N, C-alpha and C positions, 0 to 999 in steps of 0.2 A: 463869215457870212451866216446870217440867220436863215434857217430853212424849216419847212414843215415836212415831216416824214409821215406818210399816210399809212394807216392800218397797222400801227404798232400795237399788236395785241388788241385790235379793235379801236384804237385811239389815233388821233392826229397829235403828234408831239412836235413842239417847236424846239429846235436845237441850234446851238452855235457851233459851226464846223468850218474846217478849212478843206475844201474839196480835194480829194486825193490823199488826205492824211488820215490815219486811223484815229478813232476817238472812242471814248466810253462815256455814257451818260446814264445817270441814275435818277429815277423819278420815284419818290416815296409814295406810300399808300395815301398819306395826307394830301399830297399834291395831285396825284393821278387817279386816286380811287383804288389803285392796286399797285403792287411793286413792279416796276419796269426797269430792266437793265438792258441798254442798247450798246452793242460793241461792234464796230465795223468801220466802213468808209463810205462817204458819199462820192460817187464817181460821175464824171461827165461821160455820157454815152450818145450814140446817134438816135434819131427819132424812132427808128424801127425797134431798137432794143427797148427804149422807153415804153413804146406802145405795147410790146409783149409783157413787160413787167406790170404796166397799168391794167391790161386786160386780165392777167392772172390774179391780180389783187382784187378786182371787181368780181371775178368768178368765185373767189374765196369768200368775199364779204360784200354782198350787194349794197350794203349801207354806204359804200364809197362810190356809187354810181356817178355822183356829181363831179368827181375828179376828172371825168372825161373832158370837162371844160378847160382843163389846164392848157395853156397856149405855149408856154416855154417848156418843151418836152426834151430835156437834155440831162436831167439828174436822176440818179437812182441811189438807194442805199443798199449796200451789200454787206451782210454780216449776220449777227445773231441778236434776237430779242428773247431775253430770259433763257438763253442757251439754245434756242431753236433757230436754225439757219434760215434766213429769209432774203428776198430781194424785193424792195418796196419802192414805189414812186416817191419822188421828192420834188418840192417846189420851193424856190427861194421866196422869202417873205416879200421881197420887192416885187417879184412877178405876181404873187398872190394879191398884193395891194393894187397893182395895176389892173388885174383882172376884176377885182372887186369894184374898183372905181368905174371901170368901163361898164360893168353890169348896172351900177346905180345910175350912171349918166344915161344909159339906154332906157331905163325905166322911167325917167323923169320926162 
């Protein structure tokens, strides 16, 4: 499943994962503008846990305020980014696309 992990060292990173299984992802300076190594697991959680992770992420980096619009609130990343332990909100690419299309259709 393709997902977006939000606030990975200030970036949104698209990653191919299998929920519940550990993975490692490397993004080079050329691709991401800085070296990023992600190690951990994307987990399915309840909405309350997702909301806690979401609000902590926004409190840490207000640039991610718009992710409050996420409607499918059931995935988080738990692991490390460049060796730093983190818990970050995740959205499947399918859910992102649906949300994006709904926003465009409402604007028209």
